C-alpha positions as CSV (number, residue, x, y, z in Angstrom):
1,X,56.0,124.8,131.6
2,X,59.0,123.5,129.7
3,X,60.0,119.7,129.0
4,X,63.4,120.4,131.1
5,X,61.5,121.7,134.2
6,X,58.7,119.0,134.2
7,X,61.8,116.7,134.4
8,X,63.2,118.3,137.6
9,X,65.7,120.4,135.6
10,X,63.3,124.2,136.3
11,X,66.1,125.1,138.6
12,X,69.1,124.7,136.2
13,X,67.5,126.2,133.4
14,X,65.7,129.8,134.2
15,X,64.0,130.8,131.4
16,X,67.0,129.5,129.0
17,X,69.5,131.9,130.6
18,X,71.6,128.8,131.4
19,X,72.0,127.3,128.1
20,X,74.7,125.0,127.5
21,X,76.9,125.6,125.0
22,X,79.0,123.3,122.9
23,X,82.4,124.3,121.4
24,X,83.0,125.2,118.2
25,X,84.1,123.1,115.6
26,X,87.9,123.7,114.8
27,X,89.3,122.8,111.3
28,X,90.9,119.3,110.9
29,X,93.8,118.6,108.3
30,X,92.2,117.0,105.5
31,X,93.1,113.0,105.4
32,X,96.0,112.1,103.6
33,X,95.2,108.8,101.1
34,X,97.3,105.8,102.1
35,X,100.2,104.9,100.5
36,X,100.1,102.3,97.4
37,X,100.8,98.6,98.8
38,X,104.1,97.5,98.7
39,X,104.9,95.1,95.8
40,X,104.9,91.1,96.9
41,X,108.1,89.6,97.9
42,X,109.2,86.9,95.4
43,X,107.6,83.8,96.6
44,X,109.1,80.6,97.3
45,X,108.1,78.0,95.0
46,X,110.4,74.9,96.3
47,X,112.9,73.9,98.9
48,X,115.5,71.5,98.4
49,X,117.2,69.7,101.7
50,X,117.9,66.6,103.3
51,X,115.9,64.2,105.3
52,X,117.1,62.2,108.7
53,X,118.2,59.1,106.4
54,X,120.3,61.0,104.3
55,X,117.8,61.3,101.1
56,X,117.4,64.3,98.8
57,X,114.2,66.2,99.7
58,X,112.3,68.3,96.9
59,X,109.4,70.6,98.5
60,X,107.1,71.9,96.3
61,X,105.0,74.7,98.0
62,X,101.7,76.2,96.6
63,X,100.3,79.7,97.1
64,X,97.6,78.3,99.4
65,X,99.9,77.0,102.1
66,X,99.9,73.4,101.2
67,X,103.1,71.4,100.2
68,X,104.4,68.2,98.9
69,X,107.7,66.7,99.5
70,X,109.7,64.2,97.6
71,X,112.2,62.1,99.0
72,X,114.9,60.7,96.8
73,X,118.0,58.7,96.8
74,X,121.0,59.7,94.5
75,X,119.7,57.5,91.7
76,X,116.4,59.3,91.6
77,X,117.9,62.8,91.9
78,X,120.4,62.1,89.1
79,X,117.5,60.8,87.1
80,X,115.3,63.6,87.9
81,X,118.4,66.4,86.6
82,X,118.4,63.9,83.3
83,X,114.8,64.6,82.9
84,X,114.8,68.4,83.4
85,X,117.9,68.9,81.5
86,X,116.0,67.1,78.5
87,X,113.9,69.9,78.4
88,X,116.4,72.6,78.2
89,X,116.7,74.1,74.1
90,X,120.4,74.3,73.3
91,X,121.1,76.5,70.5
92,X,124.5,74.5,70.4
93,X,125.6,70.9,69.6
94,X,128.2,70.8,72.7
95,X,127.2,67.7,74.7
96,X,127.1,68.2,78.6
97,X,129.5,65.8,79.9
98,X,132.5,67.1,77.5
99,X,134.9,68.7,80.1
100,X,136.2,71.3,77.7
101,X,132.8,72.5,76.2
102,X,133.3,70.9,72.9
103,X,136.7,72.5,71.9
104,X,138.8,70.5,69.8
105,X,141.9,68.4,71.4
106,X,144.9,70.1,71.3
107,X,147.6,68.4,69.3
108,X,150.5,66.9,71.2
109,X,153.8,68.4,70.2
110,X,156.8,66.7,70.1
111,X,159.8,67.8,72.9
112,X,163.2,68.0,71.0
């Protein structure tokens, strides 16, 4: 007595004449490797804006999602700009507040 007939499937399987056949495996196209990741977009490091009281805000952003916001009045903004400009290494000796960029003053011509 076979195991299937023992379970009551004897009428369905008669001496192995009716055997369930599985479909033949089909060839499958090879899997394409994934595309290389796109380069990251440039990250934003700071934002400048205004608050509800009209003060200038400078928000410093981190890569971890946290931020710090500075609120400054006009005097504090100008002081921050001066401090940042002090870090520049200028090759020329022209002052920044000179409107003509250090050019010599033109001589006045007399009109006849």
